[in-house]
C-alpha distance (Angstrom), angle and dihedral (degrees) to the residues before:
residue distance angle dihedral
X1 . . .
X2 3.79 . .
X3 3.78 129.2 .
X4 3.78 132.3 39.8
X5 3.81 111.7 -65.2
X6 3.76 123.5 -150.3
X7 3.78 116.2 -111.6
X8 3.80 91.6 -132.4
X9 3.80 94.3 84.6
X10 3.80 93.5 165.8
X11 3.80 90.6 69.1
X12 3.81 91.9 76.5
X13 3.79 114.4 53.4
X14 3.77 133.0 171.9
X15 3.84 122.3 -128.5
X16 3.80 110.1 -67.9
X17 3.79 105.1 -106.2
X18 3.80 118.9 150.3
X19 3.80 111.7 -109.7
X20 3.81 106.2 165.4
X21 3.79 127.9 23.8
X22 3.78 130.1 -176.8
X23 3.80 108.9 -163.1
X24 3.83 115.0 -161.9
X25 3.80 91.7 -39.6
X26 3.79 122.6 -174.6
X27 3.79 130.0 177.5
X28 3.78 125.2 -164.0
X29 3.80 134.7 168.6
X30 3.81 114.6 -163.8
X31 3.83 102.2 -50.1
X32 3.81 95.9 -21.0
X33 3.80 116.2 103.4
X34 3.81 108.5 -154.8
X35 3.82 97.0 172.6
X36 3.76 133.9 3.5
X37 3.80 133.2 -168.8
X38 3.81 95.5 -12.3
X39 3.80 116.2 170.6
X40 3.78 119.8 176.5
X41 3.79 135.4 160.3
X42 3.80 119.6 -161.0
X43 3.79 117.0 -164.7
X44 3.76 129.2 -152.1
X45 3.81 107.0 -87.2
X46 3.80 96.0 23.1
X47 3.80 120.5 138.8
X48 3.80 103.1 -156.5
X49 3.82 120.3 -171.1
X50 3.81 114.6 -161.8
X51 3.79 123.7 -165.2
X52 3.78 138.1 159.0
X53 3.82 142.6 135.0
X54 3.78 123.6 -54.9
X55 3.78 107.6 -83.3
X56 3.80 91.3 20.5
X57 3.80 93.9 118.3
X58 3.82 104.5 -97.5
X59 3.80 95.1 132.8
X60 3.80 91.9 41.9
X61 3.80 89.6 53.0
X62 3.80 90.9 51.5
X63 3.79 92.6 49.0
X64 3.80 89.5 51.2
X65 3.80 91.9 49.3
X66 3.81 89.0 50.6
X67 3.82 90.5 46.2
X68 3.78 91.1 -124.7
X69 3.81 87.4 133.1
X70 3.79 133.2 23.9
X71 3.81 120.1 -122.5
X72 3.77 120.4 -112.6
X73 3.79 86.3 -128.2
X74 3.78 136.7 -3.0
X75 3.80 124.7 36.7
X76 3.79 143.8 -98.0
X77 3.81 114.4 -136.7
X78 3.81 128.8 -165.0
X79 3.80 121.3 -158.4
X80 3.78 134.5 -173.2
X81 3.79 119.7 -171.9
X82 3.80 89.9 -13.3
X83 3.82 93.5 -53.7
X84 3.81 124.0 112.8
X85 3.82 109.6 -115.3
X86 3.79 135.7 -176.8
X87 3.80 96.7 -130.0
X88 3.80 142.8 21.9
X89 3.79 129.5 -161.0
X90 3.81 99.7 -104.0
X91 3.80 128.0 174.0
X92 3.80 113.6 -157.3
X93 3.79 130.0 -160.8
X94 3.82 106.2 -168.5
X95 3.77 126.0 -165.5
X96 3.79 111.3 -80.9
X97 3.81 92.5 -119.3
X98 3.81 89.2 66.5
X99 3.81 90.8 66.1
X100 3.83 125.2 83.5
X101 3.80 101.3 -138.5
X102 3.82 90.0 -170.8
X103 3.81 90.0 74.4
X104 3.85 108.3 110.1
X105 3.79 99.9 -120.3
X106 3.80 130.9 123.4
X107 3.80 130.4 -127.5
X108 3.80 89.6 -108.6
X109 3.81 92.6 51.6
X110 3.81 92.9 48.6
X111 3.81 92.7 51.8
X112 3.82 90.5 46.2
X113 3.82 89.2 57.8
X114 3.80 86.9 70.8
X115 3.81 88.9 68.6
X116 3.81 97.0 55.1
X117 3.81 92.2 108.8
X118 3.82 93.1 50.2
X119 3.79 97.1 92.3
X120 3.81 96.7 166.0
X121 3.80 97.7 56.1
X122 3.79 117.2 107.2
X123 3.79 121.3 -128.9
X124 3.80 90.0 -105.8
X125 3.82 92.9 49.5
X126 3.80 89.9 50.5
X127 3.77 92.1 49.9
X128 3.80 92.9 48.4
X129 3.80 93.1 47.4
X130 3.80 92.2 48.5
X131 3.81 91.5 49.1
X132 3.82 92.0 49.1
X133 3.79 91.2 50.2
X134 3.80 94.3 46.7
X135 3.81 88.6 52.4
X136 3.81 90.8 47.2
X137 3.82 91.4 57.1
X138 3.81 91.3 44.0
X139 3.81 99.3 -112.7
X140 3.81 101.0 115.1
X141 3.83 89.8 120.6
X142 3.81 92.1 51.7
X143 3.83 102.2 45.1
X144 3.82 94.4 115.9
X145 3.80 96.7 42.1
X146 3.79 121.8 109.6
X147 3.80 112.9 -112.9
X148 3.80 89.7 -121.9
X149 3.79 88.3 66.4
X150 3.80 94.1 55.3
X151 3.78 130.3 97.1
X152 3.80 117.7 -115.9
X153 3.80 91.1 -100.8
X154 3.80 92.9 49.5
X155 3.80 91.2 50.8
X156 3.80 90.2 50.0
X157 3.81 89.8 52.7
X158 3.82 90.1 48.7
X159 3.80 90.7 54.1
X160 3.80 90.0 47.2
X161 3.79 88.2 53.9
X162 3.80 90.9 52.9
X163 3.82 90.3 49.8
X164 3.81 96.0 51.4
X165 3.82 104.3 31.3
X166 3.81 93.6 94.0
X167 3.83 94.0 48.3
X168 3.82 90.1 -122.6
X169 3.80 122.8 -156.3
X170 3.82 90.1 -128.2
X171 3.81 126.0 35.8
X172 3.81 119.9 -164.9
X173 3.81 115.8 -164.6
X174 3.80 120.9 -170.8
X175 3.82 109.9 -164.2
X176 3.85 93.3 -31.5
X177 3.81 94.1 -177.7
X178 3.81 93.5 58.3
X179 3.81 110.7 122.0
X180 3.82 92.5 -9.5
X181 3.80 111.7 144.9
X182 3.79 115.1 -115.1
X183 3.79 89.1 -122.8
X184 3.82 90.1 62.7
X185 3.80 98.2 38.9
X186 3.82 95.8 87.7
X187 3.81 90.4 48.0
X188 3.81 89.6 51.3
X189 3.82 89.8 55.5
X190 3.79 89.5 53.3
X191 3.81 94.1 47.8
X192 3.80 93.3 50.3
X193 3.81 93.1 44.3
X194 3.78 90.1 53.7
X195 3.81 93.3 45.6
X196 3.80 89.6 51.1
X197 3.80 89.9 65.3
X198 3.80 90.5 72.1
X199 3.82 105.5 10.3
X200 3.79 134.3 73.9
X201 3.81 106.2 -126.7
X202 3.80 130.2 -159.2
X203 3.80 112.6 -171.9
X204 3.80 127.3 -173.4
X205 3.80 119.1 -162.2
X206 3.80 131.7 162.9
X207 3.79 87.5 -136.2
X208 3.79 136.9 23.6
X209 3.79 99.6 -100.3
X210 3.79 128.0 173.9
X211 3.79 90.1 -85.3
X212 3.81 91.3 57.2
X213 3.81 91.8 53.5
X214 3.80 86.8 67.9
X215 3.81 88.8 68.3
X216 3.80 124.1 100.4
X217 3.82 92.8 -150.5
X218 3.81 131.3 41.3
X219 3.80 123.2 -160.1
X220 3.80 126.8 -171.2
X221 3.81 116.5 -157.8
X222 3.79 122.3 -164.0
X223 3.82 100.7 149.5
X224 3.79 86.7 -61.1
X225 3.80 127.1 51.5
X226 3.79 128.5 -110.5
X227 3.80 122.7 179.1
X228 3.78 113.6 -148.8
X229 3.79 118.1 -137.2
X230 3.82 96.6 -174.9
X231 3.80 112.3 118.8
X232 3.82 91.6 -127.5
X233 3.79 126.7 8.4
X234 3.76 140.5 162.5
X235 3.81 102.8 179.6
X236 3.78 133.4 32.5
X237 3.80 94.3 -108.3
X238 3.80 90.2 65.1
X239 3.82 92.1 60.3
X240 3.79 121.3 103.2
């Protein structure tokens, strides 16, 4: 991850092979319909920005994509090289409020968790990759600190490190700008733009911020799905 990436991440795309498909998915709890009749195909190399109103189903959609929950109806399909597979290498940056910062674990240990699936890496390779990633997110002076001692922005950067340390094929970002210090925001744009050159990215944001304009596809979720074809948009009414 060296060099200075361009912010226009959509200019460099991988071959278009389907990676994730949602086929007529619906999600309902008791009498509450969170999502209904959602169909979506995400190709290798896509940078998909997802927005929508609070309560519109953005987080539910992400949890379905990650297979953390099963849909009430419909199915979620993963593909690799055109073949249906059980799993994909996915890095996930959750919202900070989903993390218990009282847990006694250091920055270094959190980032290292992102390498749990990398069975063939040696101890030295793991250590080097973790150190590179911690430096990338600007936390080299905080590697040994407990996460409970961090600011909100530092914790967000720690979780980003965990999500990207394995160089996953798919990166899922849930409100990545939340709590991030302004001093790191520009660096975050650069990191994500560079990752987008070789990673499929799914980004959820409550509004179309600068980071979302880097995407090549824009999805609006409000129980149902609408894909926006406007060249630039910030609210649903600007979609075509």
